[in-house]
All heavy atoms as an XYZ file, in Angstrom:
826
protein
N       0.821     -1.196      0.000
C       0.000      0.000      0.000
C       0.862      1.256      0.000
O       0.490      2.249     -0.601
C      -0.911     -0.055      1.234
C      -1.909      1.037      1.281
S      -3.102      0.723     -0.016
C      -4.226      1.978      0.315
N       1.969      1.180      0.650
C       2.857      2.327      0.731
C       3.456      2.662     -0.644
O       3.594      3.821     -1.005
C       3.953      2.054      1.760
C       4.714      3.262      2.151
C       5.651      2.930      3.296
C       6.275      4.226      3.787
N       7.150      4.003      4.900
N       3.779      1.608     -1.422
C       4.308      1.843     -2.771
C       3.247      2.462     -3.679
O       3.559      3.298     -4.514
C       4.801      0.528     -3.380
C       6.155      0.114     -2.899
C       6.641     -1.107     -3.655
O       5.840     -1.938     -4.069
N       7.945     -1.213     -3.802
N       2.032      2.018     -3.503
C       0.938      2.567     -4.327
C       0.764      4.055     -4.072
O       0.623      4.834     -5.013
C      -0.350      1.803     -4.022
C      -1.508      2.275     -4.833
C      -1.562      2.052     -6.195
C      -2.549      2.968     -4.227
C      -2.628      2.491     -6.944
C      -3.610      3.417     -4.962
C      -3.660      3.182     -6.329
N       0.769      4.450     -2.839
C       0.638      5.881     -2.524
C       1.854      6.657     -2.999
O       1.741      7.821     -3.380
C       0.450      6.090     -1.008
O       1.517      5.485     -0.305
C      -0.900      5.574     -0.571
N       2.986      6.000     -3.014
C       4.195      6.651     -3.520
C       4.064      6.931     -5.015
O       4.421      7.995     -5.499
C       5.396      5.761     -3.220
C       6.724      6.418     -3.447
C       7.834      5.456     -3.029
C       9.174      6.112     -3.249
N      10.268      5.211     -2.879
N       3.530      5.960     -5.739
C       3.328      6.147     -7.180
C       2.269      7.208     -7.452
O       2.421      8.009     -8.371
C       2.892      4.828     -7.831
C       4.027      3.900     -8.093
C       4.540      2.978     -7.237
C       4.801      3.815     -9.274
N       5.578      2.308     -7.806
C       5.766      2.812     -9.080
C       4.785      4.477    -10.488
C       6.694      2.467    -10.041
C       5.702      4.122    -11.457
C       6.651      3.126    -11.217
N       1.221      7.208     -6.697
C       0.135      8.167     -6.886
C       0.585      9.581     -6.563
O       0.172     10.542     -7.202
C      -1.083      7.781     -6.013
C      -1.671      6.481     -6.478
C      -2.150      8.853     -5.994
C      -2.347      6.563     -7.813
N       1.440      9.724     -5.619
C       1.884     11.061     -5.218
C       2.986     11.609     -6.114
O       3.349     12.776     -5.990
C       2.348     11.051     -3.767
O       3.468     10.196     -3.622
N       3.488     10.811     -7.015
C       4.530     11.282     -7.931
C       3.912     12.265     -8.922
O       3.058     11.920     -9.733
C       5.147     10.086     -8.648
C       6.343     10.463     -9.485
O       6.603     11.638     -9.730
N       7.062      9.455     -9.919
N       4.370     13.493     -8.903
C       3.768     14.534     -9.743
C       4.068     14.329    -11.224
O       3.278     14.695    -12.085
C       4.205     15.920     -9.279
C       5.667     16.194     -9.390
C       5.990     17.582     -8.873
C       7.499     17.811     -8.958
N       7.868     19.100     -8.426
N       5.208     13.741    -11.538
C       5.548     13.511    -12.940
C       4.667     12.412    -13.549
O       4.228     12.516    -14.683
C       7.026     13.144    -13.075
C       7.935     14.245    -12.610
C       8.694     14.100    -11.463
C       8.024     15.435    -13.316
C       9.523     15.111    -11.031
C       8.844     16.458    -12.894
C       9.596     16.288    -11.745
O      10.402     17.295    -11.333
N       4.429     11.404    -12.774
C       3.546     10.342    -13.234
C       2.120     10.860    -13.414
O       1.474     10.584    -14.431
C       3.570      9.174    -12.256
C       2.660      8.008    -12.620
C       3.188      7.302    -13.857
C       2.532      7.065    -11.466
N       1.661     11.617    -12.442
C       0.305     12.178    -12.538
C       0.165     13.125    -13.722
O      -0.824     13.072    -14.462
C      -0.056     12.909    -11.247
C      -0.396     12.038    -10.065
C      -0.593     12.902     -8.840
C      -1.610     11.210    -10.350
N       1.149     13.959    -13.927
C       1.069     14.892    -15.064
C       1.150     14.144    -16.394
O       0.475     14.505    -17.365
C       2.148     15.958    -14.962
O       3.420     15.369    -14.991
N       1.969     13.099    -16.444
C       2.067     12.306    -17.680
C       0.751     11.597    -17.983
O       0.282     11.590    -19.133
C       3.181     11.268    -17.558
O       4.409     11.882    -17.383
N       0.151     10.995    -16.980
C      -1.134     10.310    -17.167
C      -2.203     11.315    -17.587
O      -2.989     11.054    -18.507
C      -1.532      9.550    -15.884
C      -2.977      9.085    -15.957
C      -0.597      8.393    -15.643
N      -2.238     12.451    -16.931
C      -3.208     13.479    -17.300
C      -3.005     13.936    -18.737
O      -3.972     14.080    -19.502
C      -3.092     14.677    -16.347
C      -3.979     15.807    -16.707
C      -5.342     15.749    -16.471
C      -3.456     16.937    -17.327
C      -6.172     16.795    -16.824
C      -4.269     17.979    -17.691
C      -5.631     17.910    -17.435
N      -1.753     14.137    -19.123
C      -1.440     14.572    -20.489
C      -1.885     13.530    -21.514
O      -2.488     13.876    -22.536
C       0.057     14.842    -20.609
C       0.483     15.269    -21.965
C       0.195     16.543    -22.433
C       1.165     14.391    -22.789
C       0.577     16.926    -23.706
C       1.552     14.765    -24.053
C       1.261     16.053    -24.513
N      -1.610     12.277    -21.255
C      -1.999     11.206    -22.185
C      -3.515     11.118    -22.302
O      -4.061     10.982    -23.404
C      -1.384      9.863    -21.725
C       0.117      9.894    -21.938
C      -2.020      8.695    -22.474
C       0.855      8.728    -21.337
N      -4.211     11.220    -21.190
C      -5.672     11.185    -21.225
C      -6.216     12.391    -21.978
O      -7.127     12.276    -22.799
C      -6.250     11.102    -19.795
C      -5.956      9.737    -19.216
C      -7.751     11.374    -19.790
C      -6.318      9.592    -17.766
N      -5.647     13.542    -21.732
C      -6.102     14.762    -22.400
C      -5.909     14.667    -23.917
O      -6.813     14.958    -24.693
C      -5.364     15.972    -21.850
C      -5.869     17.242    -22.446
C      -5.368     17.906    -23.522
C      -7.019     17.974    -22.039
N      -6.116     19.010    -23.795
C      -7.146     19.074    -22.899
C      -7.938     17.794    -21.019
C      -8.161     19.999    -22.774
C      -8.941     18.728    -20.891
C      -9.045     19.803    -21.757
N      -4.739     14.248    -24.332
C      -4.445     14.132    -25.763
C      -5.312     13.054    -26.412
O      -5.779     13.214    -27.541
C      -2.947     13.818    -25.973
C      -2.084     14.992    -25.546
C      -2.655     13.447    -27.411
C      -2.304     16.253    -26.337
N      -5.546     11.976    -25.706
C      -6.293     10.859    -26.289
C      -7.777     11.137    -26.449
O      -8.390     10.677    -27.408
C      -6.124      9.610    -25.432
O      -4.780      9.226    -25.399
N      -8.364     11.886    -25.541
C      -9.811     12.012    -25.558
C     -10.341     13.435    -25.710
O     -11.404     13.638    -26.280
C     -10.405     11.400    -24.276
C     -10.142      9.942    -24.154
C      -9.209      9.466    -23.254
C     -10.803      9.032    -24.951
C      -8.961      8.117    -23.141
C     -10.570      7.685    -24.856
C      -9.640      7.222    -23.945
N      -9.643     14.430    -25.218
C     -10.208     15.772    -25.176
C      -9.585     16.749    -26.165
O     -10.079     17.850    -26.341
C     -10.092     16.360    -23.758
C     -10.793     15.525    -22.738
C     -10.070     14.862    -21.768
C     -12.167     15.391    -22.765
C     -10.716     14.084    -20.828
C     -12.814     14.617    -21.831
C     -12.086     13.958    -20.857
N      -8.513     16.381    -26.782
C      -7.850     17.264    -27.723
C      -8.635     17.335    -29.027
O      -9.501     16.517    -29.313
C      -6.428     16.749    -27.985
C      -5.585     17.759    -28.720
O      -5.633     18.935    -28.347
O      -4.863     17.356    -29.661
N      -8.324     18.331    -29.819
C      -9.008     18.505    -31.096
C      -8.767     17.313    -32.027
O      -9.637     16.916    -32.786
C      -8.507     19.791    -31.747
C      -9.249     20.159    -32.988
C      -8.844     21.527    -33.458
N      -8.458     21.428    -34.849
C      -7.720     22.294    -35.466
N      -7.262     23.336    -34.842
N      -7.426     22.143    -36.722
N      -7.586     16.762    -31.994
C      -7.245     15.600    -32.817
C      -7.152     14.364    -31.933
O      -6.107     13.723    -31.842
C      -5.929     15.831    -33.555
C      -5.983     16.981    -34.486
C      -5.308     18.152    -34.195
C      -6.718     16.909    -35.649
C      -5.361     19.218    -35.056
C      -6.783     17.982    -36.514
C      -6.101     19.142    -36.212
N      -8.236     14.010    -31.330
C      -8.235     12.863    -30.420
C      -8.301     11.553    -31.201
O      -8.360     11.535    -32.427
C      -9.379     12.967    -29.407
C     -10.727     13.028    -30.075
O     -10.904     12.497    -31.155
N     -11.663     13.668    -29.431
N      -8.302     10.471    -30.479
C      -8.271      9.138    -31.087
C      -9.495      8.909    -31.974
O      -9.383      8.369    -33.084
C      -8.192      8.057    -29.981
C      -8.305      6.676    -30.566
C      -6.929      8.202    -29.179
N     -10.647      9.342    -31.527
C     -11.875      9.128    -32.298
C     -11.857      9.914    -33.609
O     -12.299      9.416    -34.649
C     -13.095      9.516    -31.462
C     -13.161      8.788    -30.154
C     -13.015      9.462    -28.951
C     -13.352      7.417    -30.118
C     -13.073      8.796    -27.748
C     -13.414      6.733    -28.920
C     -13.266      7.426    -27.729
N     -11.328     11.113    -33.568
C     -11.227     11.912    -34.788
C     -10.241     11.288    -35.774
O     -10.474     11.290    -36.981
C     -10.783     13.345    -34.450
C     -11.834     14.158    -33.761
C     -13.013     14.423    -34.661
O     -12.870     14.562    -35.870
N     -14.191     14.474    -34.073
N      -9.168     10.754    -35.269
C      -8.180     10.127    -36.146
C      -8.786      8.904    -36.834
O      -8.616      8.705    -38.040
C      -6.919      9.744    -35.340
C      -6.181     11.009    -34.900
C      -6.001      8.847    -36.159
C      -5.051     10.759    -33.943
N      -9.507      8.097    -36.092
C     -10.160      6.918    -36.680
C     -11.177      7.342    -37.724
O     -11.249      6.771    -38.821
C     -10.806      6.062    -35.575
C      -9.728      5.432    -34.696
C     -11.710      4.986    -36.172
C     -10.247      4.765    -33.462
N     -11.950      8.370    -37.413
C     -12.960      8.865    -38.355
C     -12.300      9.384    -39.627
O     -12.763      9.109    -40.737
C     -13.763      9.971    -37.681
C     -14.858     10.532    -38.530
C     -15.601     11.622    -37.783
C     -16.626     12.284    -38.672
N     -17.279     13.404    -37.995
N     -11.218     10.120    -39.480
C     -10.510     10.658    -40.656
C      -9.914      9.545    -41.515
O      -9.917      9.633    -42.736
C      -9.400     11.608    -40.218
C      -9.885     12.805    -39.470
C     -10.489     13.828    -40.401
N     -10.812     15.013    -39.640
C     -11.982     15.593    -39.641
N     -12.953     15.117    -40.397
N     -12.212     16.658    -38.932
N      -9.412      8.498    -40.889
C      -8.864      7.382    -41.670
C      -9.959      6.677    -42.463
O      -9.750      6.281    -43.610
C      -8.135      6.400    -40.758
C      -6.789      6.899    -40.321
C      -5.996      5.838    -39.608
C      -4.638      6.399    -39.238
N      -3.728      5.376    -38.748
N     -11.128      6.525    -41.868
C     -12.241      5.918    -42.590
C     -12.663      6.793    -43.767
O     -12.929      6.286    -44.863
C     -13.418      5.700    -41.646
C     -13.202      4.597    -40.645
C     -14.341      4.496    -39.634
O     -15.195      5.374    -39.554
N     -14.322      3.433    -38.853
N     -12.713      8.093    -43.549
C     -13.055      9.015    -44.633
C     -12.015      8.945    -45.741
O     -12.360      9.001    -46.926
C     -13.159     10.444    -44.110
C     -14.380     10.704    -43.274
C     -14.405     12.123    -42.727
O     -13.516     12.933    -43.064
O     -15.324     12.423    -41.949
N     -10.765      8.832    -45.360
C      -9.696      8.749    -46.353
C      -9.835      7.503    -47.218
O      -9.692      7.573    -48.441
C      -8.338      8.768    -45.662
C      -7.122      8.695    -46.581
C      -7.067      9.919    -47.492
C      -5.858      8.581    -45.760
N     -10.137      6.365    -46.601
C     -10.303      5.148    -47.393
C     -11.510      5.253    -48.320
O     -11.450      4.818    -49.476
C     -10.449      3.915    -46.492
O     -11.522      4.109    -45.578
C      -9.170      3.651    -45.727
N     -12.596      5.865    -47.837
C     -13.771      6.055    -48.697
C     -13.440      6.972    -49.866
O     -13.853      6.715    -51.006
C     -14.934      6.630    -47.894
C     -15.554      5.659    -46.935
C     -16.632      6.309    -46.075
O     -16.816      7.517    -46.091
N     -17.330      5.484    -45.311
N     -12.714      8.033    -49.609
C     -12.366      8.968    -50.667
C     -11.418      8.351    -51.688
O     -11.548      8.610    -52.895
C     -11.757     10.238    -50.082
C     -12.729     11.142    -49.333
C     -11.971     12.282    -48.660
C     -13.797     11.694    -50.259
N     -10.496      7.525    -51.243
C      -9.610      6.871    -52.205
C     -10.377      5.870    -53.062
O     -10.091      5.739    -54.259
C      -8.433      6.175    -51.496
O      -8.935      5.322    -50.476
C      -7.477      7.185    -50.892
N     -11.357      5.186    -52.477
C     -12.194      4.281    -53.267
C     -13.003      5.051    -54.300
O     -13.126      4.625    -55.449
C     -13.124      3.485    -52.351
C     -12.421      2.439    -51.523
C     -13.339      1.799    -50.499
O     -14.534      2.162    -50.434
O     -12.854      0.927    -49.751
N     -13.561      6.182    -53.882
C     -14.322      7.008    -54.823
C     -13.418      7.558    -55.924
O     -13.826      7.642    -57.080
C     -15.000      8.156    -54.084
C     -16.163      7.688    -53.234
C     -16.765      8.769    -52.399
N     -17.279      9.859    -53.188
C     -17.663     11.024    -52.693
N     -17.582     11.243    -51.387
N     -18.125     11.966    -53.463
N     -12.188      7.906    -55.567
C     -11.238      8.410    -56.553
C     -10.962      7.348    -57.610
O     -10.954      7.647    -58.818
C      -9.945      8.819    -55.849
C      -8.889      9.360    -56.772
C      -7.648      9.732    -55.982
C      -6.533     10.159    -56.903
N      -5.299     10.444    -56.147
N     -10.735      6.116    -57.183
C     -10.507      5.024    -58.124
C     -11.724      4.802    -59.020
O     -11.593      4.583    -60.226
C     -10.162      3.732    -57.370
C      -8.825      3.752    -56.696
C      -7.693      3.893    -57.686
O      -7.751      3.396    -58.809
N      -6.647      4.581    -57.274
N     -12.906      4.869    -58.419
C     -14.133      4.694    -59.197
C     -14.244      5.775    -60.268
O     -14.545      5.483    -61.430
C     -15.344      4.735    -58.264
C     -16.645      4.784    -58.975
N     -17.168      3.692    -59.632
C     -17.534      5.804    -59.162
C     -18.316      4.027    -60.187
N     -18.563      5.297    -59.901
N     -13.996      7.016    -59.899
C     -14.108      8.103    -60.872
C     -13.020      8.037    -61.927
O     -13.254      8.398    -63.088
C     -14.098      9.455    -60.166
C     -15.374      9.726    -59.413
C     -15.350     10.139    -58.092
C     -16.612      9.540    -60.010
C     -16.519     10.378    -57.394
C     -17.788      9.766    -59.327
C     -17.730     10.190    -58.019
O     -18.882     10.418    -57.329
N     -11.844      7.550    -61.574
C     -10.806      7.364    -62.586
C     -11.243      6.326    -63.618
O     -11.025      6.504    -64.818
C      -9.499      6.930    -61.932
C      -8.710      8.054    -61.350
C      -7.362      7.560    -60.847
C      -6.528      8.712    -60.324
N      -5.211      8.253    -59.862
N     -11.861      5.251    -63.141
C     -12.355      4.230    -64.062
C     -13.457      4.794    -64.963
O     -13.508      4.506    -66.161
C     -12.876      3.025    -63.295
C     -11.810      2.220    -62.619
C     -12.377      1.128    -61.735
O     -13.582      1.034    -61.537
N     -11.494      0.296    -61.187
N     -14.341      5.608    -64.389
C     -15.413      6.214    -65.182
C     -14.846      7.166    -66.225
O     -15.351      7.228    -67.351
C     -16.387      6.965    -64.267
C     -17.244      6.066    -63.412
C     -18.206      5.230    -64.226
O     -18.796      5.747    -65.201
O     -18.363      4.039    -63.891
N     -13.811      7.899    -65.877
C     -13.184      8.820    -66.828
C     -12.564      8.044    -67.981
O     -12.717      8.424    -69.154
C     -12.136      9.703    -66.116
C     -12.836     10.725    -65.225
C     -11.230     10.406    -67.118
C     -11.902     11.500    -64.322
N     -11.871      6.959    -67.668
C     -11.272      6.140    -68.725
C     -12.340      5.547    -69.634
O     -12.183      5.499    -70.857
C     -10.407      5.036    -68.116
C      -9.136      5.527    -67.490
C      -8.239      6.246    -68.472
O      -8.112      5.774    -69.627
O      -7.668      7.278    -68.090
N     -13.432      5.109    -69.040
C     -14.540      4.553    -69.828
C     -15.132      5.622    -70.748
O     -15.407      5.366    -71.921
C     -15.591      4.021    -68.856
C     -16.657      3.171    -69.458
C     -17.380      2.470    -68.315
C     -18.844      2.534    -68.464
N     -19.568      1.915    -67.365
N     -15.293      6.822    -70.225
C     -15.851      7.913    -71.021
C     -14.892      8.328    -72.139
O     -15.319      8.646    -73.244
C     -16.149      9.124    -70.147
O     -17.148      8.818    -69.212
N     -13.599      8.321    -71.847
C     -12.616      8.664    -72.885
C     -12.656      7.646    -74.018
O     -12.589      8.013    -75.196
C     -11.214      8.719    -72.286
C     -10.932      9.977    -71.513
C      -9.508      9.971    -70.989
C      -9.200     11.216    -70.199
N      -7.827     11.224    -69.657
N     -12.783      6.380    -73.659
C     -12.859      5.330    -74.678
C     -14.117      5.494    -75.518
O     -14.080      5.382    -76.750
C     -12.853      3.938    -74.014
O     -11.724      3.837    -73.171
C     -12.823      2.845    -75.045
N     -15.218      5.780    -74.871
C     -16.484      5.978    -75.582
C     -16.407      7.197    -76.495
O     -16.882      7.158    -77.634
C     -17.610      6.150    -74.566
C     -18.988      6.139    -75.175
C     -20.051      6.182    -74.097
O     -20.025      5.317    -73.206
O     -20.909      7.082    -74.175
N     -15.783      8.263    -76.024
C     -15.625      9.468    -76.842
C     -14.758      9.190    -78.056
O     -15.054      9.652    -79.163
C     -15.033     10.593    -75.999
C     -14.797     11.921    -76.707
C     -16.122     12.518    -77.170
C     -14.070     12.885    -75.787
N     -13.697      8.433    -77.863
C     -12.826      8.076    -78.982
C     -13.588      7.254    -80.013
O     -13.453      7.482    -81.230
C     -11.615      7.299    -78.467
C     -10.555      6.942    -79.482
C      -9.918      8.201    -80.062
C      -9.507      6.054    -78.855
N     -14.417      6.317    -79.542
C     -15.229      5.512    -80.467
C     -16.223      6.386    -81.224
O     -16.498      6.149    -82.403
C     -15.975      4.420    -79.712
C     -15.056      3.312    -79.276
O     -13.976      3.122    -79.836
N     -15.462      2.591    -78.251
N     -16.797      7.371    -80.561
C     -17.759      8.252    -81.226
C     -17.083      9.128    -82.270
O     -17.664      9.411    -83.322
C     -18.480      9.124    -80.202
C     -19.467      8.408    -79.299
C     -20.013      9.368    -78.258
C     -20.600      7.825    -80.110
N     -15.891      9.569    -81.996
C     -15.178     10.417    -82.961
C     -14.740      9.637    -84.190
O     -14.653     10.187    -85.278
C     -13.962     11.049    -82.292
C     -14.327     12.146    -81.347
C     -13.110     12.837    -80.827
N     -13.498     13.923    -79.937
C     -12.684     14.524    -79.106
N     -11.418     14.175    -79.069
N     -13.110     15.494    -78.336
N     -14.451      8.361    -84.009
C     -13.958      7.557    -85.112
C     -15.060      7.074    -86.048
O     -14.846      6.933    -87.247
C     -13.191      6.346    -84.579
C     -11.876      6.681    -83.958
C     -11.177      5.476    -83.385
O     -11.771      4.374    -83.387
O     -10.039      5.625    -82.921
N     -16.262      6.840    -85.547
C     -17.277      6.193    -86.357
C     -18.636      6.878    -86.141
O     -19.128      6.960    -85.023
C     -17.357      4.709    -85.958
C     -18.099      3.883    -86.971
O     -18.722      4.409    -87.872
N     -18.038      2.579    -86.807
N     -19.243      7.325    -87.235
C     -20.533      8.011    -87.122
C     -21.676      7.024    -86.840
O     -22.733      7.428    -86.348
C     -20.826      8.797    -88.390
O     -20.927      7.923    -89.497
N     -21.494      5.758    -87.135
C     -22.521      4.761    -86.842
C     -22.686      4.624    -85.323
O     -23.796      4.443    -84.824
C     -22.168      3.403    -87.492
C     -22.178      3.554    -89.016
C     -23.130      2.314    -87.051
C     -21.696      2.339    -89.755
N     -21.585      4.763    -84.603
C     -21.654      4.696    -83.141
C     -22.453      5.863    -82.570
O     -23.132      5.713    -81.555
C     -20.250      4.685    -82.531
C     -19.548      3.369    -82.739
O     -20.192      2.352    -82.976
N     -18.240      3.385    -82.668
N     -22.368      7.024    -83.211
C     -23.141      8.184    -82.756
C     -24.632      7.881    -82.860
O     -25.402      8.151    -81.934
C     -22.786      9.443    -83.574
C     -21.336      9.837    -83.309
C     -23.724     10.594    -83.237
C     -20.841     10.965    -84.173
N     -25.038      7.317    -83.980
C     -26.452      6.972    -84.157
C     -26.872      5.895    -83.147
O     -27.966      5.970    -82.569
C     -26.687      6.475    -85.580
C     -28.144      6.177    -85.871
C     -28.365      5.746    -87.312
O     -27.471      5.919    -88.154
O     -29.469      5.214    -87.570
N     -26.021      4.931    -82.910
C     -26.329      3.862    -81.959
C     -26.525      4.431    -80.549
O     -27.501      4.095    -79.865
C     -25.199      2.839    -81.959
C     -25.407      1.700    -80.988
C     -24.224      0.757    -81.013
C     -24.388     -0.284    -79.922
N     -23.201     -1.115    -79.780
N     -25.635      5.299    -80.112
C     -25.746      5.911    -78.784
C     -26.992      6.781    -78.700
O     -27.716      6.765    -77.691
C     -24.483      6.743    -78.464
C     -23.255      5.861    -78.393
C     -24.647      7.537    -77.175
C     -23.223      4.912    -77.230
N     -27.271      7.543    -79.739
C     -28.451      8.404    -79.735
C     -29.733      7.585    -79.630
O     -30.665      7.958    -78.917
C     -28.478      9.260    -80.993
N     -29.784      6.466    -80.303
C     -30.976      5.622    -80.247
C     -31.112      4.915    -78.899
O     -32.193      4.845    -78.340
C     -30.944      4.579    -81.373
C     -31.201      5.149    -82.736
C     -31.032      4.056    -83.787
N     -31.328      4.559    -85.107
C     -32.524      4.519    -85.661
N     -33.537      4.006    -85.010
N     -32.712      4.992    -86.873
N     -30.016      4.383    -78.382
C     -30.087      3.583    -77.150
C     -30.225      4.434    -75.893
O     -31.071      4.170    -75.049
C     -28.855      2.691    -77.034
C     -28.832      1.578    -78.051
C     -27.564      0.741    -77.968
O     -26.690      1.039    -77.132
O     -27.456     -0.213    -78.755
N     -29.394      5.442    -75.771
C     -29.381      6.217    -74.529
C     -30.420      7.330    -74.512
O     -31.035      7.589    -73.479
C     -27.999      6.827    -74.294
C     -26.978      5.833    -73.825
C     -25.722      6.526    -73.389
C     -24.731      5.521    -72.845
N     -23.490      6.177    -72.414
N     -30.567      8.006    -75.610
C     -31.426      9.195    -75.635
C     -32.758      8.976    -76.334
O     -33.543      9.901    -76.502
C     -30.667     10.360    -76.269
C     -29.381     10.638    -75.532
C     -28.149     10.357    -76.117
C     -29.394     11.151    -74.250
C     -26.967     10.599    -75.438
C     -28.227     11.397    -73.561
C     -27.017     11.125    -74.166
O     -25.852     11.353    -73.482
N     -33.018      7.738    -76.758
C     -34.279      7.339    -77.374
C     -34.669      8.218    -78.562
O     -35.829      8.558    -78.750
C     -35.401      7.334    -76.328
C     -35.177      6.431    -75.101
C     -36.306      6.604    -74.106
C     -35.030      4.990    -75.515
N     -33.693      8.584    -79.360
C     -33.963      9.364    -80.570
C     -34.375      8.423    -81.694
O     -34.017      7.254    -81.697
C     -32.727     10.163    -80.964
C     -32.359     11.212    -79.977
S     -30.943     12.128    -80.580
C     -30.852     13.393    -79.359
N     -35.140      8.977    -82.648
C     -35.622      8.158    -83.763
C     -35.700      9.010    -85.015
O     -35.660     10.233    -84.968
C     -36.984      7.574    -83.435
C     -38.081      8.610    -83.276
C     -39.382      7.936    -82.943
C     -40.499      8.949    -82.934
N     -41.004      9.234    -84.253
N     -35.813      8.315    -86.124
C     -36.000      9.013    -87.385
C     -37.477      9.382    -87.526
O     -38.331      8.877    -86.804
C     -35.557      8.132    -88.552
C     -34.073      7.855    -88.539
C     -33.668      6.998    -89.708
C     -32.179      6.716    -89.665
N     -31.759      5.825    -90.735
N     -37.789     10.270    -88.447
C     -39.162     10.762    -88.593
C     -40.157      9.657    -88.957
O     -41.292      9.679    -88.516
C     -39.211     11.857    -89.659
C     -38.548     13.137    -89.178
O     -38.477     13.330    -87.945
O     -38.094     13.923    -90.019
N     -39.766      8.722    -89.764
C     -40.713      7.699    -90.233
C     -40.689      6.436    -89.374
O     -41.228      5.414    -89.771
C     -40.405      7.347    -91.693
C     -38.994      6.819    -91.868
O     -38.204      6.830    -90.939
N     -38.692      6.382    -93.072
N     -40.116      6.479    -88.183
C     -40.028      5.299    -87.335
C     -40.923      5.444    -86.109
O     -41.228      6.544    -85.665
C     -38.584      5.095    -86.829
C     -37.600      4.733    -87.902
C     -36.207      4.549    -87.327
O     -35.862      5.187    -86.321
O     -35.464      3.757    -87.916
N     -41.351      4.299    -85.589
C     -42.041      4.252    -84.306
C     -41.080      3.669    -83.284
O     -40.347      2.721    -83.576
C     -43.293      3.379    -84.379
C     -44.362      4.003    -85.265
O     -44.434      5.243    -85.313
O     -45.116      3.236    -85.886
N     -41.134      4.198    -82.101
C     -40.197      3.776    -81.082
C     -40.947      3.029    -79.978
O     -41.921      3.513    -79.422
C     -39.492      5.002    -80.477
C     -38.429      4.729    -79.442
C     -37.276      3.980    -80.078
C     -37.945      6.042    -78.854
N     -40.474      1.840    -79.652
C     -41.020      1.041    -78.574
C     -39.881      0.734    -77.592
O     -38.833      0.239    -78.008
C     -41.592     -0.284    -79.099
C     -42.727     -0.085    -80.069
C     -42.527     -0.238    -81.438
C     -44.000      0.253    -79.610
C     -43.551     -0.061    -82.338
C     -45.031      0.411    -80.507
C     -44.798      0.267    -81.855
O     -45.843      0.450    -82.740
N     -40.109      1.007    -76.346
C     -39.083      0.696    -75.343
C     -39.559     -0.506    -74.519
O     -40.684     -0.568    -74.077
C     -38.832      1.890    -74.403
O     -40.040      2.245    -73.773
C     -38.290      3.053    -75.168
N     -38.662     -1.429    -74.315
C     -38.944     -2.615    -73.521
C     -37.972     -2.590    -72.340
O     -36.768     -2.614    -72.521
C     -38.752     -3.901    -74.349
C     -39.689     -3.882    -75.564
C     -38.965     -5.123    -73.485
C     -39.464     -4.994    -76.533
N     -38.543     -2.568    -71.144
C     -37.712     -2.540    -69.946
C     -37.708     -3.903    -69.311
O     -38.732     -4.583    -69.265
C     -38.225     -1.492    -68.962
C     -38.103     -0.083    -69.505
C     -38.559      0.946    -68.495
O     -38.635      0.606    -67.302
O     -38.833      2.063    -68.921
N     -36.580     -4.280    -68.774
C     -36.439     -5.602    -68.135
C     -36.829     -5.509    -66.698
O     -36.696     -4.604    -66.010
C     -35.025     -6.100    -68.251
C     -34.636     -6.407    -69.669
C     -33.232     -6.919    -69.713
C     -32.835     -7.209    -71.158
N     -31.484     -7.714    -71.259
């Protein structure tokens, strides 16, 4: 019991413990904020990869459209439901 009170009365130990608790839980950049920021970072990097893939896909599609005018008509018919004047358009959804 005497050793325990000796440790408790040590001002350096008490200040160190207080400092660690303060930094870990009450500081602006506490442990919970760091964990939250790391999760946000992983989500943002995943989104970045997704958008890079979408950009590459769009670049490929744009290149195909510039090279061939038949592809322009195909995209206009499929995506934008455009038609010629003498045609009837029927859409079938799955």
